[in-house]
N, C-alpha and C positions, 0 to 999 in steps of 0.2 A: 410288478404285480401287487406287492404288498401295499404300496402307497395307493394304488387304485382301489384295492379292496377296502382299505380304511376309509378312503374318501367316499366311496359308495355308501358304506354303512352310515357315516356321519351326515352326508348330504341328504340321504333318504330320511333319516331321523329328524333333521331340521327343515325338511321340505324345501331344500335348495336345489337348484339346477346347475349344471356345469356344461360349459361349451368347451370343446377341445379343438385343436387344430393340428397342423403338421408338427412333428417333433422338432425340438430345438437342435438336437444332435442326430445326425444321420449316420448310422453304422453301416458302412458298405464294404468293410474289410473282410475278406474271406477268413474263416477260422476253422479250426480242426474240430469236427463234431465229436470225436472220441475223447479229446482233451476236455472239451466242454462237458461231456457226459460224466467224466470222472470228477470234475469240479462240482457238478450239480447233482450228483447221485443221491446224497442224503436229502436234498431239498425235494426231489421227486417223491420220495416216500412221505415226506411231511405233508404233501398235498392231500393225502388221504385224511389228514386231521384238519388241515387249514380250510379246505372247501366247506365241509360241514360246519366248522366254527363260524365262518363268515356268513353262511346261509342262515344260521340260527341265532347269531348274536343280537341282543337287543340293548338299547340304551334307555336309561331312566328319564323321567320327566325333568329331573334336575339338570340334565344335559341340555342347556339352553344356548351354549356357544360352542364353536368348533373346539376350542381349547378344553372345555369341560368334557365334551364328548370324547376327545382323544385320550384324556387322562382316564376316563372311565373304561375306555377300550383297552388301555394299557393294563389296568387292573385285571380285566377279564383274560387278556393274553397271558399274564403271569399265572393266574389261577388255573385256567383251562388248558393252555398249551405248554406251560412250564414243566408239567409232568411228562409231556411227550418228548421234549428235548430241552436241556438246560439252556440252549441258545435263546429260547423264547423268554427266559427270565432276564437275560441281558438285554434283549430287544425291548422288553417292557420297561426296564430301567432307562434305556436310551430314549424311549418315547416320552417319558416324564421329563428327562433332562432337556429334550428338544422344546417342550412347551415352556419349561422354566426359562430357557434361554430366549425363546420368542417373546415371552411376556416381559422379560427384562429389557430387551432391545426395542420393544414396541409398547411403551407404557400407554395407558388410556389417555385420551385427549384431556388436557387440563391438569395432568399429573406433573409433579415436580420430580425430576430424577436426582437421586442422591448417589453418593459413592456406594451405598448398600443396595441400590436398585431403586425402582420407582417409589415415590411416597405420594400420598394423596395431597392434593392442594388444599390448604386450609382457607376458610372463608374469611 
């Protein structure tokens, strides 16, 4: 759900569309709903904060790429949801780490990769 909500906010902001299909993983194993409820109990209460957060979150005009939008969203998660539960502070930090890793592994076209990450190609 989290990934879907983040994706929705960012794609709406950037005026992008998304096409989805069948899931890559199909979960057909029976599970115990009481065990699941115990594991997901705290998350259910968090929905009272998460849904209004995602309904009202806005991104600035500086958010011109998915990465910039995701980093901006991470800041808002930390500020607005971090006080609800400390988990969201860790999640916001992980969101930043994810973008840093993505950018390191996917340098811009024409960039030269160094041992310290991508470096701009000199002319």
